[in-house]
C-alpha positions as CSV (number, residue, x, y, z in Angstrom):
1,M,-55.0,192.9,203.7
2,S,-55.2,189.7,201.7
3,P,-58.0,190.0,199.1
4,D,-59.4,186.5,200.0
5,R,-60.4,187.6,203.5
6,V,-63.7,189.1,204.5
7,R,-63.5,192.8,205.6
8,H,-65.7,192.7,208.8
9,D,-65.1,196.4,209.4
10,A,-66.5,197.4,206.0
11,P,-70.1,198.6,205.7
12,E,-72.6,195.9,205.2
13,G,-73.1,196.4,201.4
14,M,-69.3,196.7,200.8
15,R,-68.0,193.6,202.4
16,T,-65.9,191.5,200.1
17,V,-66.8,187.8,199.4
18,P,-64.0,185.4,200.4
19,R,-62.3,183.7,197.5
20,P,-62.0,179.9,197.8
21,R,-58.4,178.8,198.1
22,L,-57.1,176.3,195.5
23,L,-53.7,174.8,196.0
24,F,-52.0,172.7,193.4
25,V,-49.2,170.3,194.4
26,V,-46.9,169.4,191.5
27,T,-43.4,168.0,191.5
28,E,-41.8,170.4,189.0
29,D,-42.5,174.1,188.1
30,W,-41.8,173.4,184.4
31,Y,-44.6,170.8,184.4
32,F,-47.0,173.2,186.0
33,R,-46.2,175.9,183.5
34,S,-46.5,173.5,180.6
35,H,-49.6,171.5,181.6
36,R,-51.6,173.3,184.3
37,L,-51.0,177.0,184.0
38,A,-54.0,177.5,181.7
39,L,-56.2,175.8,184.3
40,A,-54.8,178.0,187.0
41,K,-55.5,181.1,185.0
42,A,-59.1,180.0,184.4
43,A,-59.5,179.3,188.1
44,I,-58.3,182.8,189.0
45,A,-60.8,184.2,186.5
46,A,-63.5,182.0,188.1
47,G,-62.8,183.7,191.5
48,F,-60.3,181.3,193.1
49,D,-57.2,182.3,195.1
50,V,-54.6,180.0,193.4
51,A,-51.2,178.8,194.6
52,V,-48.9,176.0,193.6
53,A,-46.5,174.0,195.8
54,T,-43.7,172.8,193.6
55,R,-39.9,172.4,193.3
56,V,-38.7,175.8,192.0
57,A,-36.3,175.8,189.2
58,N,-36.6,178.2,186.3
59,H,-40.3,178.9,185.9
60,A,-41.5,180.6,189.1
61,G,-41.4,184.1,187.6
62,A,-43.5,183.1,184.6
63,I,-46.1,181.4,186.9
64,E,-46.3,184.3,189.3
65,E,-46.7,186.9,186.5
66,L,-50.1,185.3,185.9
67,G,-51.3,185.7,189.5
68,V,-50.4,182.3,190.8
69,R,-48.5,182.3,194.1
70,V,-45.6,179.8,194.1
71,V,-44.8,177.9,197.3
72,P,-41.4,176.2,197.1
73,F,-41.7,172.6,198.0
74,A,-39.6,169.7,196.8
75,I,-40.9,166.1,196.4
76,D,-38.4,163.5,195.4
77,R,-39.6,161.8,192.2
78,G,-37.3,158.8,192.7
79,G,-38.1,155.4,194.2
80,M,-39.8,154.9,197.5
81,N,-37.9,155.4,200.8
82,L,-40.0,155.0,204.0
83,L,-38.2,157.5,206.2
84,R,-37.8,160.1,203.5
85,D,-41.4,159.7,202.3
86,A,-42.8,159.9,205.8
87,L,-41.0,163.2,206.3
88,T,-42.4,164.4,203.0
89,I,-45.9,163.6,204.2
90,A,-45.3,165.4,207.5
91,R,-44.0,168.5,205.7
92,L,-47.0,168.5,203.4
93,A,-49.4,168.3,206.4
94,I,-47.6,171.3,207.9
95,L,-47.9,173.2,204.6
96,Y,-51.6,172.4,204.3
97,R,-52.3,173.6,207.9
98,R,-50.5,176.9,207.0
99,E,-52.2,177.4,203.6
100,R,-55.7,176.2,204.7
101,P,-56.8,175.4,201.1
102,D,-60.5,174.9,200.4
103,I,-59.4,172.5,197.6
104,V,-56.1,170.8,197.1
105,H,-55.3,169.4,193.6
106,H,-52.6,166.8,193.5
107,V,-51.0,166.1,190.1
108,A,-49.1,162.8,189.3
109,M,-48.4,159.8,191.4
110,K,-46.1,161.0,194.2
111,P,-48.2,164.1,195.0
112,V,-51.4,162.0,194.9
113,L,-50.1,159.4,197.2
114,Y,-48.3,161.5,199.8
115,G,-50.5,164.6,199.4
116,S,-53.7,162.7,200.1
117,L,-52.4,161.2,203.3
118,A,-51.1,164.6,204.4
119,A,-54.4,166.3,203.5
120,R,-56.3,164.0,205.8
121,M,-53.8,164.7,208.6
122,A,-54.3,168.4,208.1
123,G,-58.1,168.2,207.9
124,V,-58.4,169.2,204.2
125,R,-61.7,167.8,203.1
126,R,-61.8,168.5,199.4
127,I,-59.1,166.6,197.5
128,V,-58.7,166.3,193.7
129,N,-56.2,163.6,192.6
130,A,-55.1,163.8,189.0
131,L,-53.3,160.8,187.8
132,A,-51.5,162.1,184.6
133,G,-50.6,158.7,183.2
134,M,-50.0,155.4,185.1
135,G,-46.6,154.5,183.7
136,W,-44.8,154.3,187.1
137,L,-47.2,151.7,188.3
138,F,-48.2,149.8,185.2
139,T,-44.9,149.5,183.3
140,A,-41.6,149.4,185.3
141,E,-43.1,148.7,188.8
142,R,-45.2,145.6,188.0
143,S,-44.0,142.3,189.2
144,A,-43.5,139.2,187.1
145,Q,-47.0,138.1,187.9
146,G,-48.4,141.5,186.7
147,R,-49.5,142.6,190.2
148,L,-48.7,145.9,191.8
149,P,-46.4,145.9,194.8
150,A,-48.6,145.2,197.8
151,V,-47.5,148.2,199.8
152,V,-48.1,150.6,197.0
153,G,-51.6,149.1,196.3
154,R,-52.6,149.5,200.0
155,L,-51.3,153.0,200.2
156,M,-53.1,154.1,197.0
157,R,-56.4,152.6,198.1
158,S,-56.1,154.6,201.4
159,A,-55.0,157.7,199.6
160,L,-57.8,157.7,197.0
161,R,-60.6,157.0,199.4
162,S,-63.1,159.8,199.6
163,T,-61.3,161.9,197.0
164,C,-62.2,163.0,193.5
165,V,-59.9,161.0,191.1
166,I,-59.3,162.3,187.6
167,V,-57.7,160.2,185.0
168,Q,-57.0,161.0,181.3
169,N,-58.4,158.0,179.4
170,P,-60.8,155.1,179.8
171,D,-58.1,152.5,180.1
172,D,-56.6,154.2,183.2
173,A,-60.2,154.7,184.5
174,A,-60.8,150.9,184.3
175,A,-57.4,150.1,186.0
176,V,-58.0,152.6,188.8
177,A,-61.5,151.3,189.4
178,E,-60.3,147.7,189.5
179,Q,-57.3,148.3,191.8
180,W,-58.6,150.9,194.2
181,S,-62.4,151.5,193.7
182,P,-62.5,155.3,194.5
183,A,-65.9,156.7,195.2
184,D,-65.6,159.5,192.7
185,L,-63.8,158.8,189.4
186,R,-63.8,161.1,186.4
187,V,-62.2,161.0,182.9
188,I,-61.0,164.4,181.8
189,R,-58.9,164.1,178.6
190,G,-55.5,165.5,179.5
191,A,-54.6,169.2,179.8
192,G,-56.0,170.2,176.4
193,V,-54.3,172.2,173.7
194,D,-54.2,175.8,172.8
195,C,-55.5,175.7,169.2
196,H,-54.6,179.3,168.7
197,A,-50.9,178.9,169.6
198,F,-50.6,175.6,167.9
199,T,-51.9,176.0,164.3
200,P,-51.1,174.7,160.8
201,V,-48.5,176.4,158.7
202,P,-47.5,175.9,155.0
203,T,-45.7,172.6,154.5
204,P,-41.9,173.1,154.8
205,P,-39.5,172.0,152.1
206,E,-38.5,168.3,151.7
207,P,-36.8,166.0,152.8
208,P,-39.4,165.1,155.4
209,L,-38.6,165.8,159.0
210,V,-39.8,163.3,161.6
211,V,-39.9,164.7,165.2
212,L,-40.1,162.8,168.5
213,P,-41.1,165.5,171.1
214,A,-40.7,164.1,174.6
215,R,-38.5,163.8,177.6
216,M,-35.6,161.5,176.6
217,L,-36.8,158.4,178.4
218,A,-36.5,154.8,177.3
219,D,-40.2,154.2,177.9
220,K,-41.0,157.0,175.5
221,G,-39.7,154.6,172.8
222,V,-36.6,156.7,172.0
223,N,-34.5,153.6,171.4
224,E,-37.0,152.2,168.9
225,F,-37.2,155.6,167.2
226,V,-33.5,155.6,166.7
227,D,-33.5,152.0,165.3
228,A,-36.4,152.9,163.0
229,A,-34.5,155.9,161.7
230,R,-31.6,153.7,160.9
231,M,-33.9,151.3,159.0
232,V,-35.5,154.1,157.0
233,K,-32.1,155.6,156.0
234,A,-30.8,152.1,155.1
235,S,-33.7,151.7,152.7
236,G,-32.5,154.7,150.7
237,H,-35.3,157.1,151.6
238,L,-34.3,160.7,152.3
239,A,-35.6,161.8,155.7
240,R,-34.5,163.6,158.8
241,F,-35.2,162.4,162.3
242,A,-35.0,164.7,165.4
243,L,-35.3,164.0,169.1
244,V,-36.7,167.1,170.8
245,G,-36.4,167.0,174.5
246,A,-34.0,166.7,177.4
247,P,-33.1,163.8,179.7
248,D,-34.8,163.6,183.1
249,P,-32.1,162.4,185.6
250,A,-34.8,162.0,188.3
251,N,-36.4,159.3,186.2
252,P,-34.8,155.8,186.2
253,A,-35.6,155.5,182.5
254,S,-33.7,158.6,181.5
255,I,-31.3,158.2,178.6
256,P,-27.8,159.5,179.3
257,V,-26.5,162.6,177.5
258,T,-23.6,160.5,176.3
259,Q,-25.9,158.1,174.5
260,L,-27.9,161.0,172.9
261,A,-24.7,162.6,171.8
262,A,-23.5,159.3,170.3
263,W,-26.6,158.9,168.3
264,R,-26.3,162.5,167.1
265,D,-22.7,162.0,166.1
266,E,-23.5,158.7,164.4
267,G,-25.8,160.6,162.1
268,S,-28.9,158.5,162.6
269,V,-30.9,161.2,164.4
270,E,-30.5,164.9,165.3
271,W,-30.8,165.8,169.0
272,W,-32.3,169.3,169.5
273,G,-32.5,169.1,173.3
274,H,-35.2,170.9,175.3
275,R,-37.1,173.6,173.3
276,E,-39.4,176.2,174.7
277,D,-40.7,177.3,171.2
278,M,-42.6,174.1,170.3
279,P,-44.9,175.8,167.7
280,A,-41.7,176.7,165.8
281,V,-40.5,173.1,166.1
282,Y,-43.7,171.7,164.7
283,A,-43.6,174.3,161.9
284,Q,-40.5,172.6,160.6
285,A,-41.9,169.0,160.9
286,H,-43.7,166.9,158.3
287,L,-44.6,164.1,160.8
288,V,-44.6,163.5,164.5
289,C,-43.8,160.2,166.2
290,L,-44.2,159.0,169.8
291,P,-43.6,155.2,170.2
292,S,-44.2,155.4,173.9
293,Y,-44.9,152.3,176.1
294,R,-47.8,153.9,178.0
295,E,-49.2,157.5,178.4
296,G,-52.0,159.3,180.1
297,L,-52.9,161.6,177.2
298,P,-49.7,163.0,175.7
299,K,-49.8,166.8,175.3
300,S,-47.2,166.6,172.5
301,L,-49.5,164.6,170.3
302,L,-52.4,167.1,171.0
303,E,-50.1,169.9,169.9
304,A,-49.0,168.0,166.8
305,A,-52.6,167.3,165.9
306,A,-53.6,171.0,166.4
307,C,-50.7,171.9,164.1
308,G,-52.2,169.7,161.4
309,L,-49.4,167.1,161.5
310,P,-49.9,163.4,160.9
311,I,-48.8,161.1,163.8
312,V,-47.2,157.7,164.1
313,A,-47.5,156.4,167.7
314,A,-47.5,153.2,169.6
315,D,-50.9,151.4,170.0
316,V,-51.0,151.9,173.7
317,T,-53.1,153.6,176.4
318,G,-53.1,157.4,175.9
319,C,-51.7,157.5,172.4
320,R,-54.7,155.8,170.9
321,E,-56.9,158.5,172.5
322,V,-55.3,161.0,170.2
323,V,-54.6,158.9,167.1
324,R,-57.2,156.9,165.2
325,D,-55.3,154.4,163.1
326,G,-55.6,155.2,159.4
327,Y,-57.5,158.4,160.1
328,N,-55.2,161.1,161.6
329,G,-52.1,158.8,161.8
330,L,-50.9,155.3,162.2
331,L,-50.6,153.1,165.3
332,V,-48.0,150.4,165.6
333,P,-47.2,147.8,168.2
334,P,-45.0,149.1,171.1
335,R,-41.3,148.2,171.3
336,D,-41.4,147.1,167.6
337,A,-38.8,149.2,165.6
338,A,-39.5,147.3,162.4
339,A,-43.2,148.1,162.5
340,L,-42.4,151.7,163.4
341,S,-40.0,151.9,160.5
342,A,-42.7,150.6,158.1
343,A,-45.3,153.1,159.2
344,L,-42.8,156.0,159.0
345,L,-41.8,154.8,155.5
346,R,-45.4,154.8,154.3
347,L,-46.0,158.4,155.4
348,I,-42.6,159.6,154.3
349,A,-43.5,158.3,150.8
350,E,-47.1,159.6,150.7
351,P,-47.3,163.4,151.1
352,N,-51.0,163.5,150.1
353,T,-51.8,161.0,152.9
354,R,-49.9,163.1,155.3
355,K,-51.8,166.2,154.3
356,L,-55.2,164.4,154.7
357,M,-54.3,162.9,158.0
358,G,-53.0,166.2,159.3
359,A,-56.2,168.0,158.4
360,R,-58.3,165.4,160.2
361,G,-56.0,165.7,163.3
362,R,-56.5,169.5,163.4
363,Q,-60.3,169.0,163.3
364,R,-60.2,166.5,166.2
365,A,-58.0,168.8,168.2
366,R,-60.5,171.6,167.9
367,Q,-63.6,169.5,168.5
368,E,-62.4,167.2,171.2
369,F,-59.2,168.5,172.9
370,A,-59.4,172.3,172.9
371,Q,-58.0,173.8,176.0
372,E,-61.1,175.8,176.8
373,R,-63.2,172.7,176.9
374,I,-60.8,170.6,179.1
375,V,-60.3,173.5,181.5
376,A,-64.0,174.1,181.9
377,E,-64.6,170.5,182.8
378,T,-62.1,170.8,185.7
379,I,-63.5,174.1,186.9
380,A,-66.8,172.4,187.0
381,V,-65.3,169.7,189.4
382,Y,-64.1,172.5,191.7
383,R,-67.5,174.1,191.8
384,E,-69.2,170.8,192.5
385,L,-66.9,170.2,195.4
386,L,-67.6,173.6,196.9
387,A,-71.4,173.4,196.5
């Protein structure tokens, strides 16, 4: 018998209390494992029956080991196609009717948009919509006049109505409030960081290693990073530059493997590809860089801060939530390789400044972004919805 069902045949004092069902909807299993598994574990500990509907690739086993049931479900992360997306909504509605979740938690744009419409069709009343960054709508998809495509705007307004919307920073909160005016809008600052797994280590030997940890997408500022690396090396300073991450073919901004290999062969940067052992990566680094065009709240920068590393990032939404300019790192204008090079050169040349900024970053990570704190804020949302 499923442990979440009441045993009506049991004696009065021995009947089990039903566990509320929490269903996450996430496009990729790797993302759920990386960004939401700690939340799922905490929800199980808090008494929830937890499942995740996601595309299954290589991480289902690791997720299920922790007590989360994996429901294979693919959502195309590419552009919008009316017929295909209508079928996705219908499939989601069928899934919700079968699973009968007490709360459904959608993460990222496509699950939020299609999942919310499907949840209403299926009669799911408690909907949490987590917008983990607004890049898809507020960078590539904006028109020349700076307005959202009308059809997307109308669909999002309908999808977010009467749901709990969670964003990761105040800029996104203001944008969502202006565009769609949801009734319940919260700011919860990212997925948090495990300050026990990500911790400072002794400074590795010189020359300084600068790491960009991200998916290999143009809008992560990868091109600017490579240009800045060329400028630093042309100035005569000794430094290494490493791209740590893989391309994402489902994303239109993905950088081809051939281009990454060409940069590597040129000698401007190293390309390490996808790495599971990120604490070991940060242990080799002197400095972390993310010149992204827009973020929600980048987990890689939280990890870098927890490891006591100084950060150079673009002065954009999300990055400036983690980096205080001149305090635990430096902020530079986005899409500006020359400014990025100058900031990197400053910290490459100033090891004492790097050490001071890194210590400040560690303190901020523990006080403001610790995983336990962020998870507790989300569990409180679930309890409030069930009350």
